N, C-alpha and C positions, 0 to 999 in steps of 0.2 A: 814347749806346746803342751796343753793339757789333753788328755785322752790318749787313745792308742796311736802308735807310730803308723804313719801312712794314712791316717784317716782324718777328715777335717768336716767342719759342719755339722749337719744333723746325724751323720754317720757316726762321728765321735761323740755327739751329745744326743743322743735320741730323747733325752727327757725335756729337751727345748721344743719339741715339736708340738705344735698346737692342734691336738687331735680333734677338737670340737669345731675348727674352723674359724674364719674371721668373724667377729661379733657384728650382729646386724646393726645397721645405722639407726639413729633415732627417726622419729616422725618429723619430717621437715614441712615447712610452710608450703612448698610446692606440691607435696603429696596431699596436704590438706586442701589445697584450692583445687586440685584436680578432682578430688572426691565431690568437693561441694559443687563444683560446675556440673558434674554428672547427675546431681539430684534434680527432681521434678519439682518446680514451684507450683503450690497447689492451686493458687488463683488463676494463673495463666496457662497451666497444664503444659508448660515447655520447660525444658532444662534451664538451669541458670546459664549454661554456656550458650544456648540459643538466644536467650534474652540479652545477654552480653553483646554477642556478635550483632544482633538487630540493632542495638542501641549505638554501637560502634559505626555501623553503616550509616544510620540516620544522622549521626554526628557529622560524618564526612559528607553527606549530600547537603546538609545544612551549612557547610563552609568551614568547619573545624579543621585547620591546617595539620593538627597533630594526628587526628583521627585519619585523614587522608594519607599522611606519611606512613603510619603504622600499617595500614591496610596494604598499601603499595609494598612495603617491605616484606610483609607476610605472603602475600600473593605472588609477586614477581621476584622477590629478593632484592638485595641491595645492587645498586647499578655497578658495572664492572669499571674498575678504576685502572687506568693505565699509568705505567711508569716508564720513562724512557731514561736510560743511562748513556752518557756519552763520555768519552775521554777527552779531556782538555789538557793543555800543556802544564797547568799547575795542580792537576788532580782530577778527580771525577766530578760530574755535575749530574744531579738527579733532578729530573723535572717532573712534578707531580701534576697530573690533570684529573680534576675530580669531574664526573659526569653526573648530572641530575636530570631525572625524567621531568617532563613538563608537569607543573603543578606541585612541585616539591617545596617551593619557596612561598606558598601560600597564594600564589597567583591562580586565578580561576582556570579550570579546565572545561572547555566547551565542546 
């Protein structure tokens, strides 16, 4: 074992300590998008986030099933999924039951 007897890790090798700390991450696409969505669009005097949200709501109202699904997922979260586990003679059985709120399959919600 290199180093002094009875010492290990950084105690035995203080030259390995990164005294400057962990390097910062690079600029990610998510960080760029967050910044861009906070900017105000000069023509409409709204943030891009407000414009984006308005467009998404209008699409959902006009019948776009993807927009409806995304809004439901972000507002209420995904539905709870139940799993039942039962013991059978030949092993275990798992029954998966998926719950979907009304309107998630593209059918109209009135």
